[in-house]
C-alpha positions as CSV (number, residue, x, y, z in Angstrom):
1,M,-13.8,-0.8,-34.3
2,V,-17.2,-0.2,-32.3
3,V,-16.9,2.5,-30.4
4,R,-15.2,4.8,-33.0
5,S,-17.8,6.3,-34.5
6,V,-20.0,7.4,-31.4
7,D,-19.8,10.7,-29.6
8,S,-17.0,11.6,-26.8
9,E,-19.8,10.9,-24.0
10,A,-20.6,7.5,-25.1
11,R,-16.4,7.1,-25.3
12,Q,-16.2,8.9,-21.4
13,R,-19.0,6.1,-20.4
14,F,-17.0,3.0,-22.2
15,A,-13.8,4.7,-20.0
16,Q,-15.7,4.7,-16.8
17,V,-16.8,1.4,-17.3
18,V,-13.4,-0.1,-17.5
19,T,-12.4,2.0,-14.8
20,E,-15.6,0.5,-12.6
21,L,-14.8,-3.3,-13.8
22,R,-11.0,-2.9,-13.2
23,G,-12.0,-1.9,-9.7
24,N,-8.8,-2.2,-7.6
25,R,-7.4,-4.9,-9.9
26,S,-4.1,-4.1,-11.3
27,Y,-4.2,-3.3,-14.9
28,R,-2.1,-6.7,-15.7
29,S,-4.4,-8.4,-13.9
30,F,-7.7,-7.3,-15.4
31,A,-6.1,-7.5,-18.8
32,K,-5.4,-11.0,-18.3
33,I,-9.3,-11.2,-17.9
34,L,-9.8,-9.7,-21.0
35,G,-7.2,-11.2,-23.0
36,V,-5.4,-8.2,-23.7
37,S,-2.3,-6.2,-22.6
38,H,-2.1,-3.9,-19.3
39,P,-1.3,-1.2,-21.8
40,T,-4.8,-1.6,-23.4
41,I,-6.4,-0.9,-20.4
42,K,-4.4,2.3,-19.8
43,A,-5.7,3.4,-23.5
44,W,-9.0,2.5,-23.0
45,E,-9.3,4.2,-19.6
46,N,-7.7,7.7,-20.8
47,L,-9.9,7.6,-23.9
48,E,-6.6,7.1,-26.1
49,V,-7.9,3.7,-27.9
50,V,-11.1,1.9,-28.3
51,P,-11.6,-2.2,-28.2
52,D,-12.0,-4.5,-30.8
53,V,-15.4,-6.0,-31.3
54,Q,-14.0,-9.6,-29.1
55,S,-12.9,-7.2,-26.4
56,F,-15.9,-4.8,-26.7
57,E,-17.8,-8.2,-26.5
58,R,-16.0,-9.4,-23.5
59,I,-16.4,-6.4,-21.5
60,A,-20.6,-6.3,-21.9
61,A,-20.1,-9.9,-20.7
62,L,-18.5,-8.8,-17.3
63,R,-21.8,-6.5,-17.0
64,G,-23.9,-9.1,-17.5
65,E,-25.0,-7.6,-20.7
66,T,-25.5,-8.2,-24.5
67,L,-23.3,-6.2,-26.8
68,S,-26.5,-4.6,-28.0
69,E,-27.7,-3.6,-24.5
70,F,-24.1,-2.2,-23.8
71,R,-24.6,0.0,-26.7
72,E,-27.3,1.3,-25.7
73,F,-26.3,1.8,-22.6
74,L,-23.4,3.6,-24.0
75,A,-25.4,5.5,-26.3
76,G,-27.1,7.1,-23.2
77,T,-30.5,5.2,-24.6
78,R,-30.7,3.1,-21.4
79,Q,-29.7,2.8,-17.6
80,P,-28.2,-0.1,-16.0
81,T,-30.7,-2.1,-13.8
82,S,-30.3,-2.1,-10.1
83,L,-28.8,-5.9,-10.6
84,Q,-26.6,-4.5,-13.1
85,R,-25.1,-1.6,-10.6
86,L,-24.8,-4.2,-7.9
87,I,-22.9,-6.8,-10.3
88,Q,-20.6,-4.2,-11.2
89,Q,-20.1,-2.4,-7.3
90,I,-19.4,-6.4,-6.6
91,Q,-16.6,-6.7,-9.4
92,G,-14.9,-3.8,-7.8
93,I,-14.5,-4.9,-4.5
94,P,-11.2,-6.1,-3.0
95,M,-10.8,-9.5,-2.0
96,N,-10.4,-8.8,1.5
97,D,-14.2,-7.4,1.7
98,L,-15.5,-9.5,-0.6
99,A,-15.6,-12.3,1.8
100,Q,-17.8,-10.5,4.2
101,V,-20.5,-9.7,1.0
102,L,-20.4,-13.4,0.4
103,R,-21.0,-13.9,4.1
104,A,-23.9,-11.6,3.9
105,I,-25.7,-13.5,1.1
106,A,-25.1,-16.8,3.0
107,D,-26.9,-15.4,6.1
108,R,-29.7,-13.8,3.8
109,I,-29.8,-17.5,2.1
110,E,-29.8,-19.3,5.7
111,N,-32.5,-17.4,7.0
112,T,-35.0,-17.2,4.0
């Protein structure tokens, strides 16, 4: 286990990250992305259990980070970049709103 030995603030940051990455997705659909069960996602968000190393690495990858970078973030020694915050926000956008974001990106590219 990677997070078990860290303080409660790091565990709370981890739970917040999972909640943000899940966004509007159901527990089941997000669990499929990570290859875990949906009760596991709920337990992570409720600070009941911590992930195994493989799950921890998948979560870091979803954030666009290495495991080392993610550990630094959880420890509070590094803040996410503006790009990482944007990626996190995009991952939480409902599918019907995502089309608007993609149109805005396409418009920006066409006008460049």
